[in-house]
PADRENDO-456767 format. One record per residue: z, x, y of N, C-alpha, C, O in turn. Coordinates in nm, 2 decimals. Layout:
<nodes>
     n.w     n.u     n.v    ca.w    ca.u    ca.v     c.w     c.u     c.v     o.w     o.u     o.v
       Z       X       Y       Z       X       Y       Z       X       Y       Z       X       Y
...
</nodes>
This chain:
<nodes>
     n.w     n.u     n.v    ca.w    ca.u    ca.v     c.w     c.u     c.v     o.w     o.u     o.v
    9.30   11.55    6.36    9.24   11.60    6.48    9.34   11.57    6.59    9.39   11.46    6.60
    9.37   11.67    6.68    9.47   11.65    6.79    9.40   11.57    6.90    9.28   11.58    6.93
    9.49   11.49    6.96    9.44   11.41    7.07    9.46   11.49    7.20    9.56   11.56    7.22
    9.36   11.48    7.29    9.37   11.55    7.42    9.47   11.48    7.51    9.50   11.37    7.49
    9.53   11.56    7.60    9.63   11.51    7.69    9.56   11.43    7.80    9.45   11.45    7.83
    9.64   11.33    7.85    9.59   11.25    7.96    9.58   11.34    8.08    9.65   11.44    8.10
    9.49   11.30    8.17    9.47   11.37    8.30    9.48   11.27    8.41    9.41   11.17    8.41
    9.57   11.30    8.51    9.58   11.21    8.63    9.51   11.28    8.74    9.53   11.40    8.78
    9.41   11.21    8.80    9.33   11.26    8.91    9.37   11.19    9.04    9.38   11.07    9.05
    9.40   11.27    9.14    9.45   11.23    9.27    9.34   11.26    9.38    9.28   11.36    9.38
    9.32   11.16    9.47    9.23   11.18    9.58    9.32   11.18    9.70    9.40   11.09    9.72
    9.31   11.28    9.78    9.39   11.30    9.90    9.30   11.33   10.02    9.19   11.36   10.01
    9.36   11.33   10.14    9.28   11.36   10.26    9.27   11.52   10.27    9.21   11.57   10.37
    9.32   11.59   10.17    9.30   11.74   10.17    9.21   11.77   10.05    9.18   11.89   10.03
    9.16   11.68    9.97    9.07   11.70    9.86    9.13   11.64    9.73    9.23   11.58    9.73
    9.05   11.65    9.63    9.09   11.59    9.50    9.15   11.70    9.41    9.11   11.82    9.41
    9.25   11.66    9.33    9.30   11.75    9.22    9.34   11.67    9.10    9.37   11.55    9.11
    9.34   11.73    8.99    9.37   11.66    8.86    9.49   11.74    8.80    9.50   11.86    8.81
    9.57   11.66    8.73    9.69   11.72    8.66    9.68   11.68    8.51    9.68   11.56    8.48
    9.67   11.78    8.42    9.68   11.76    8.28    9.83   11.73    8.25    9.92   11.81    8.29
    9.86   11.62    8.17   10.00   11.58    8.14   10.03   11.63    8.00    9.96   11.61    7.91
   10.15   11.69    7.99   10.19   11.75    7.86   10.27   11.64    7.78   10.40   11.65    7.77
   10.20   11.55    7.73   10.27   11.43    7.67   10.35   11.47    7.54   10.46   11.41    7.52
   10.30   11.56    7.46   10.37   11.60    7.34   10.50   11.67    7.37   10.60   11.65    7.30
   10.49   11.76    7.47   10.61   11.84    7.50   10.72   11.77    7.58   10.84   11.79    7.57
   10.67   11.68    7.67   10.76   11.61    7.76   10.73   11.46    7.76   10.68   11.41    7.86
   10.75   11.39    7.65   10.71   11.25    7.64   10.78   11.15    7.74   10.72   11.06    7.79
   10.91   11.17    7.76   10.99   11.09    7.85   10.94   11.11    7.99   10.92   11.01    8.07
   10.93   11.24    8.03   10.89   11.27    8.17   10.74   11.22    8.20   10.71   11.17    8.30
   10.65   11.24    8.10   10.52   11.20    8.12   10.51   11.05    8.13   10.44   10.99    8.21
   10.58   10.97    8.04   10.58   10.83    8.05   10.64   10.78    8.18   10.58   10.68    8.24
   10.74   10.85    8.24   10.79   10.82    8.37   10.69   10.83    8.48   10.67   10.75    8.56
   10.62   10.95    8.48   10.51   10.98    8.58   10.40   10.87    8.57   10.36   10.82    8.67
   10.36   10.84    8.45   10.26   10.74    8.43   10.30   10.60    8.48   10.22   10.52    8.53
   10.43   10.57    8.46   10.49   10.44    8.51   10.47   10.43    8.66   10.44   10.33    8.71
   10.50   10.54    8.73   10.49   10.55    8.87   10.34   10.53    8.91   10.31   10.47    9.01
   10.25   10.60    8.84   10.11   10.58    8.87   10.06   10.44    8.85   10.00   10.38    8.94
   10.10   10.38    8.74   10.05   10.24    8.71   10.11   10.14    8.80   10.05   10.03    8.82
   10.23   10.17    8.86   10.29   10.08    8.96   10.24   10.10    9.10   10.29   10.04    9.20
   10.14   10.19    9.12   10.09   10.23    9.25   10.19   10.29    9.34   10.17   10.29    9.46
   10.29   10.35    9.29   10.39   10.42    9.37   10.33   10.53    9.45   10.37   10.56    9.56
   10.24   10.61    9.38   10.19   10.73    9.45   10.07   10.70    9.54   10.03   10.79    9.62
   10.01   10.58    9.53    9.90   10.54    9.62    9.96   10.52    9.76   10.06   10.45    9.77
    9.90   10.59    9.85    9.94   10.59    9.99   10.07   10.68   10.01   10.13   10.68   10.11
   10.10   10.76    9.91   10.21   10.85    9.91   10.17   10.97   10.00   10.06   11.00   10.03
   10.27   11.04   10.04   10.25   11.16   10.12   10.32   11.28   10.05   10.41   11.27    9.97
   10.27   11.40   10.09   10.34   11.52   10.05   10.44   11.55   10.16   10.41   11.58   10.27
   10.57   11.54   10.13   10.67   11.54   10.23   10.75   11.68   10.24   10.83   11.70   10.33
   10.71   11.77   10.15   10.78   11.90   10.15   10.69   12.01   10.12   10.62   12.01   10.02
   10.68   12.11   10.21   10.60   12.23   10.19   10.68   12.35   10.21   10.74   12.37   10.32
   10.69   12.43   10.11   10.76   12.56   10.12   10.66   12.67   10.08   10.65   12.70    9.96
   10.58   12.72   10.17   10.47   12.82   10.13   10.53   12.93   10.04   10.64   12.98   10.07
   10.45   12.96    9.94   10.49   13.06    9.84   10.59   13.01    9.74   10.63   13.09    9.65
   10.62   12.88    9.75   10.72   12.82    9.66   10.67   12.69    9.60   10.62   12.69    9.48
   10.68   12.58    9.67   10.63   12.45    9.62   10.58   12.36    9.72   10.60   12.38    9.84
   10.50   12.26    9.68   10.45   12.15    9.76   10.51   12.03    9.68   10.48   12.01    9.56
   10.58   11.94    9.75   10.65   11.83    9.69   10.60   11.69    9.74   10.58   11.68    9.86
   10.59   11.60    9.65   10.55   11.46    9.68   10.62   11.36    9.59   10.71   11.40    9.52
   10.58   11.24    9.60   10.64   11.13    9.52   10.76   11.06    9.57   10.81   10.97    9.51
   10.81   11.10    9.68   10.93   11.04    9.74   10.91   10.94    9.85   11.00   10.85    9.88
   10.79   10.95    9.92   10.77   10.87   10.04   10.63   10.82   10.04   10.54   10.89    9.98
   10.60   10.71   10.10   10.47   10.66   10.11   10.45   10.59   10.25   10.55   10.56   10.31
   10.33   10.57   10.28   10.29   10.50   10.41   10.29   10.35   10.38   10.22   10.31   10.29
   10.36   10.27   10.46   10.36   10.13   10.44   10.32   10.06   10.57   10.34   10.11   10.68
   10.26    9.94   10.56   10.23    9.86   10.67   10.34    9.77   10.71   10.39    9.70   10.62
   10.39    9.78   10.83   10.50    9.70   10.88   10.46    9.61   11.00   10.34    9.62   11.04
   10.55    9.54   11.06   10.52    9.46   11.17   10.48    9.54   11.29   10.41    9.49   11.38
   10.53    9.66   11.30   10.50    9.75   11.42   10.40    9.86   11.38   10.39    9.96   11.45
   10.32    9.83   11.28   10.22    9.93   11.24   10.26   10.01   11.11   10.35    9.97   11.04
   10.20   10.12   11.09   10.22   10.20   10.97   10.34   10.29   10.99   10.36   10.34   11.10
   10.42   10.31   10.88   10.53   10.40   10.89   10.55   10.46   10.75   10.49   10.42   10.65
   10.64   10.56   10.75   10.68   10.63   10.62   10.81   10.57   10.57   10.90   10.56   10.65
   10.81   10.54   10.44   10.93   10.48   10.38   10.95   10.54   10.25   10.86   10.59   10.18
   11.08   10.55   10.20   11.10   10.60   10.07   11.04   10.50    9.96   11.03   10.38    9.98
   10.99   10.56    9.85   10.94   10.48    9.74   11.05   10.41    9.67   11.16   10.46    9.66
   11.02   10.30    9.60   11.12   10.24    9.51   11.11   10.32    9.38   11.01   10.35    9.33
   11.23   10.35    9.33   11.24   10.43    9.21   11.29   10.35    9.09   11.35   10.25    9.10
   11.25   10.40    8.97   11.30   10.35    8.84   11.42   10.43    8.81   11.45   10.53    8.88
   11.49   10.39    8.71   11.61   10.47    8.67   11.58   10.61    8.64   11.47   10.65    8.59
   11.68   10.70    8.66   11.66   10.85    8.63   11.63   10.87    8.48   11.67   10.79    8.40
   11.56   10.98    8.46   11.53   11.02    8.32   11.60   11.14    8.27   11.66   11.21    8.36
   11.60   11.16    8.14   11.67   11.28    8.09   11.58   11.41    8.12   11.46   11.40    8.13
   11.65   11.52    8.13   11.58   11.65    8.15   11.52   11.69    8.02   11.58   11.69    7.92
   11.39   11.73    8.03   11.32   11.78    7.91   11.27   11.92    7.93   11.15   11.95    7.89
   11.34   12.00    8.00   11.29   12.14    8.03   11.26   12.22    7.90   11.34   12.23    7.81
   11.13   12.26    7.90   11.08   12.35    7.78   10.98   12.45    7.83   10.97   12.56    7.77
   10.91   12.42    7.94   10.79   12.50    7.98   10.83   12.57    8.12   10.88   12.50    8.20
   10.79   12.69    8.13   10.82   12.77    8.25   10.75   12.72    8.38   10.64   12.67    8.37
   10.82   12.73    8.49   10.77   12.69    8.62   10.68   12.81    8.68   10.73   12.88    8.76
   10.56   12.82    8.63   10.47   12.92    8.67   10.37   12.86    8.77   10.36   12.73    8.78
   10.29   12.94    8.84   10.19   12.89    8.94   10.10   12.79    8.87   10.05   12.81    8.76
   10.09   12.68    8.94   10.00   12.57    8.90   10.06   12.47    8.81   10.00   12.37    8.78
   10.18   12.49    8.77   10.25   12.39    8.69   10.31   12.28    8.78   10.33   12.30    8.90
   10.33   12.16    8.72   10.38   12.05    8.80   10.52   12.01    8.73   10.52   11.99    8.61
   10.62   11.99    8.81   10.75   11.97    8.76   10.82   11.85    8.84   10.78   11.82    8.95
   10.93   11.80    8.77   11.00   11.69    8.84   11.11   11.75    8.93   11.17   11.85    8.89
   11.13   11.69    9.05   11.24   11.72    9.14   11.36   11.64    9.09   11.34   11.54    9.03
   11.48   11.69    9.12   11.60   11.62    9.09   11.71   11.65    9.18   11.70   11.74    9.26
   11.82   11.58    9.17   11.94   11.61    9.25   12.01   11.73    9.21   12.02   11.76    9.09
   12.06   11.81    9.30   12.14   11.93    9.27   12.26   11.90    9.18   12.33   11.80    9.21
   12.29   11.97    9.08   12.40   11.95    9.00   12.39   11.84    8.90   12.49   11.81    8.83
   12.27   11.78    8.89   12.25   11.67    8.79   12.12   11.69    8.72   12.02   11.64    8.77
   12.12   11.75    8.60   11.99   11.78    8.53   11.91   11.65    8.50   11.79   11.65    8.48
   11.99   11.54    8.48   11.92   11.42    8.43   11.91   11.32    8.55   11.94   11.20    8.53
   11.86   11.36    8.66   11.85   11.28    8.78   11.70   11.26    8.83   11.69   11.20    8.94
   11.60   11.31    8.76   11.46   11.30    8.81   11.42   11.15    8.81   11.45   11.07    8.72
   11.35   11.11    8.92   11.30   10.98    8.93   11.15   10.99    8.96   11.07   11.01    8.87
   11.11   10.97    9.09   10.97   10.97    9.13   10.92   11.10    9.18   10.79   11.12    9.18
   11.00   11.19    9.23   10.95   11.31    9.30   10.91   11.42    9.21   10.98   11.45    9.11
   10.80   11.48    9.25   10.74   11.59    9.17   10.69   11.70    9.26   10.67   11.67    9.38
   10.67   11.82    9.20   10.63   11.93    9.29   10.53   12.02    9.21   10.53   12.02    9.09
   10.45   12.09    9.28   10.35   12.18    9.23   10.41   12.32    9.26   10.44   12.35    9.38
   10.42   12.41    9.16   10.46   12.55    9.19   10.35   12.63    9.24   10.24   12.64    9.18
   10.37   12.68    9.36   10.27   12.77    9.43   10.27   12.91    9.38   10.17   12.99    9.40
   10.38   12.95    9.31   10.39   13.08    9.26   10.47   13.08    9.13   10.50   12.97    9.08
   10.49   13.19    9.07   10.57   13.20    8.95   10.72   13.18    8.99   10.78   13.28    9.04
   10.77   13.06    8.97   10.91   13.03    9.01   11.00   13.03    8.89   11.11   12.98    8.90
   10.96   13.09    8.78   11.03   13.08    8.65   11.17   13.15    8.66   11.27   13.10    8.60
   11.18   13.26    8.73   11.31   13.33    8.74   11.42   13.24    8.81   11.53   13.26    8.78
   11.38   13.15    8.89   11.47   13.07    8.96   11.48   12.93    8.90   11.58   12.89    8.85
   11.36   12.86    8.89   11.37   12.72    8.85   11.39   12.69    8.70   11.43   12.58    8.66
   11.36   12.79    8.62   11.38   12.77    8.48   11.53   12.78    8.44   11.57   12.74    8.33
   11.62   12.83    8.53   11.76   12.85    8.50   11.85   12.76    8.59   11.97   12.75    8.56
   11.80   12.71    8.69   11.88   12.63    8.79   11.89   12.48    8.74   11.79   12.42    8.70
   12.01   12.43    8.74   12.03   12.28    8.72   11.97   12.24    8.59   11.91   12.13    8.58
   11.98   12.32    8.48   11.93   12.28    8.35   11.78   12.31    8.33   11.72   12.27    8.23
   11.72   12.37    8.43   11.58   12.40    8.43   11.50   12.27    8.48   11.54   12.16    8.46
   11.40   12.30    8.56   11.31   12.19    8.61   11.20   12.16    8.51   11.12   12.25    8.48
   11.19   12.04    8.47   11.10   12.00    8.37   10.95   12.00    8.41   10.91   11.92    8.50
   10.88   12.10    8.36   10.73   12.10    8.38   10.67   12.00    8.29   10.69   12.01    8.16
   10.59   11.91    8.34   10.53   11.81    8.26   10.37   11.81    8.27   10.31   11.73    8.21
   10.32   11.91    8.34   10.18   11.91    8.36   10.13   12.04    8.43   10.22   12.12    8.47
   10.00   12.05    8.45    9.95   12.16    8.52    9.82   12.12    8.59    9.75   12.03    8.55
    9.80   12.18    8.71    9.69   12.15    8.79    9.56   12.21    8.73    9.57   12.33    8.69
    9.46   12.13    8.72    9.34   12.18    8.65    9.23   12.23    8.75    9.23   12.20    8.87
    9.14   12.30    8.69    9.02   12.35    8.76    9.05   12.42    8.89    9.14   12.50    8.89
    8.99   12.38    9.00    9.01   12.44    9.13    9.11   12.36    9.21    9.11   12.38    9.33
    9.19   12.28    9.15    9.29   12.19    9.22    9.39   12.27    9.30    9.44   12.22    9.40
    9.42   12.39    9.26    9.52   12.47    9.33    9.47   12.51    9.47    9.55   12.54    9.56
    9.34   12.50    9.49    9.28   12.53    9.63    9.34   12.42    9.73    9.36   12.45    9.84
    9.35   12.30    9.68    9.41   12.19    9.76    9.55   12.23    9.80    9.59   12.21    9.92
    9.63   12.27    9.70    9.77   12.30    9.73    9.79   12.43    9.81    9.88   12.43    9.90
    9.70   12.52    9.79    9.71   12.64    9.88    9.67   12.61   10.02    9.73   12.66   10.11
    9.58   12.51   10.04    9.54   12.47   10.17    9.66   12.39   10.24    9.68   12.41   10.36
    9.73   12.31   10.16    9.84   12.23   10.22    9.95   12.33   10.26   10.01   12.31   10.36
    9.97   12.44   10.18   10.07   12.54   10.21   10.04   12.61   10.34   10.13   12.67   10.40
    9.92   12.61   10.39    9.88   12.68   10.51    9.89   12.59   10.63    9.88   12.64   10.75
    9.92   12.46   10.61    9.93   12.37   10.72   10.06   12.39   10.80   10.16   12.44   10.75
   10.06   12.34   10.93   10.18   12.35   11.01   10.28   12.25   10.95   10.24   12.15   10.89
   10.41   12.28   10.97   10.52   12.19   10.92   10.59   12.12   11.03   10.62   12.18   11.13
   10.61   11.99   11.01   10.68   11.91   11.11   10.82   11.87   11.05   10.83   11.85   10.93
   10.92   11.87   11.14   11.05   11.82   11.10   11.06   11.67   11.14   11.08   11.64   11.26
   11.05   11.58   11.05   11.06   11.44   11.07   11.20   11.39   11.04   11.22   11.27   11.04
   11.29   11.48   11.02   11.43   11.44   10.99   11.46   11.43   10.84   11.38   11.40   10.76
   11.59   11.45   10.81   11.65   11.44   10.68   11.56   11.50   10.57   11.53   11.62   10.57
   11.52   11.42   10.47   11.43   11.47   10.36   11.29   11.50   10.40   11.21   11.55   10.32
   11.26   11.47   10.52   11.12   11.50   10.57   11.12   11.62   10.67   11.04   11.62   10.77
   11.21   11.71   10.65   11.23   11.82   10.75   11.13   11.94   10.72   11.13   12.03   10.80
   11.05   11.93   10.62   10.94   12.03   10.60   10.81   11.97   10.56   10.75   12.01   10.46
   10.77   11.87   10.64   10.65   11.79   10.61   10.53   11.86   10.66   10.51   11.88   10.78
   10.43   11.88   10.57   10.30   11.94   10.61   10.23   11.84   10.69   10.22   11.72   10.66
   10.16   11.89   10.80   10.08   11.80   10.89    9.94   11.86   10.91    9.93   11.98   10.93
    9.85   11.77   10.91    9.71   11.82   10.93    9.68   11.82   11.08    9.57   11.87   11.12
    9.78   11.78   11.16    9.77   11.80   11.31    9.76   11.95   11.34    9.85   12.02   11.29
    9.67   11.99   11.43    9.66   12.13   11.47    9.79   12.17   11.55    9.81   12.29   11.55
    9.86   12.08   11.61    9.97   12.12   11.69   10.10   12.12   11.60   10.20   12.18   11.64
   10.09   12.06   11.48   10.21   12.05   11.40   10.30   11.93   11.44   10.41   11.91   11.38
   10.25   11.85   11.54   10.33   11.74   11.58   10.26   11.61   11.52   10.14   11.60   11.51
   10.35   11.52   11.47   10.30   11.40   11.40   10.30   11.29   11.51   10.40   11.25   11.56
   10.17   11.25   11.54   10.15   11.14   11.63   10.13   11.00   11.56   10.16   10.90   11.61
   10.08   11.01   11.44   10.06   10.89   11.36   10.06   10.93   11.21   10.07   11.05   11.18
   10.06   10.83   11.12   10.06   10.86   10.98    9.93   10.93   10.94    9.93   11.00   10.83
    9.83   10.92   11.02    9.70   10.99   10.99    9.72   11.15   11.00    9.64   11.22   10.94
    9.83   11.19   11.06    9.86   11.34   11.06    9.92   11.39   10.94    9.94   11.51   10.92
    9.95   11.31   10.84   10.02   11.35   10.72    9.93   11.37   10.60    9.82   11.31   10.60
    9.97   11.45   10.51    9.88   11.47   10.39    9.91   11.35   10.29   10.02   11.34   10.24
    9.81   11.27   10.28    9.82   11.14   10.20    9.74   11.14   10.08    9.63   11.20   10.07
    9.79   11.07    9.98    9.72   11.04    9.86    9.66   10.90    9.87    9.74   10.80    9.89
    9.53   10.89    9.86    9.47   10.75    9.88    9.44   10.68    9.74    9.43   10.56    9.74
    9.43   10.76    9.64    9.39   10.70    9.51    9.44   10.79    9.39    9.44   10.91    9.40
    9.49   10.72    9.29    9.53   10.80    9.16    9.47   10.72    9.05    9.47   10.60    9.04
    9.41   10.79    8.95    9.36   10.73    8.83    9.38   10.82    8.71    9.39   10.94    8.73
    9.39   10.76    8.60    9.40   10.83    8.47    9.26   10.85    8.42    9.20   10.75    8.39
    9.22   10.97    8.40    9.09   11.00    8.35    9.08   10.97    8.20    9.18   11.00    8.12
    8.97   10.92    8.15    8.95   10.90    8.01    8.93   11.04    7.94    8.86   11.12    7.99
    9.01   11.06    7.83    9.00   11.18    7.76    8.95   11.16    7.62    8.94   11.26    7.54
</nodes>
């Protein structure tokens, strides 16, 4: 009898979504993603990149408490993993982000495909490894994030979705945040 795939469920200030993980097809990538979940890397994380009609990206930055209050900081990463591209980047799939020109550079950052991006992402940089898919009505959360105003917070945060109606970030409360992640029993 086949074992069901693990499911990672995320709670955010834009709603809850769950991701089925393709453990059999992408064992290294899935183990990497689970390592980040178990180390609480994604808890208090933000979605730092929104490209409507293309992708919503997270996993690279989180909100931290400092001496002068809350701020956004890069997450600590584990060593890069090998590329396991096998599955097309279609709407609702979840894939690893990586450095340009280096197929084996994925660490903590991941993205959700808002559209069928297979013509581009399946062929670029060795293909982007799809390791899961958004379940049930979870894509409504990502479609809602894609409709938010975008703020340029500099460097890698130049397309950050904000829940602020003005698109201006006054505090970390204006960012799309993940408050909790758990692995559902299957």
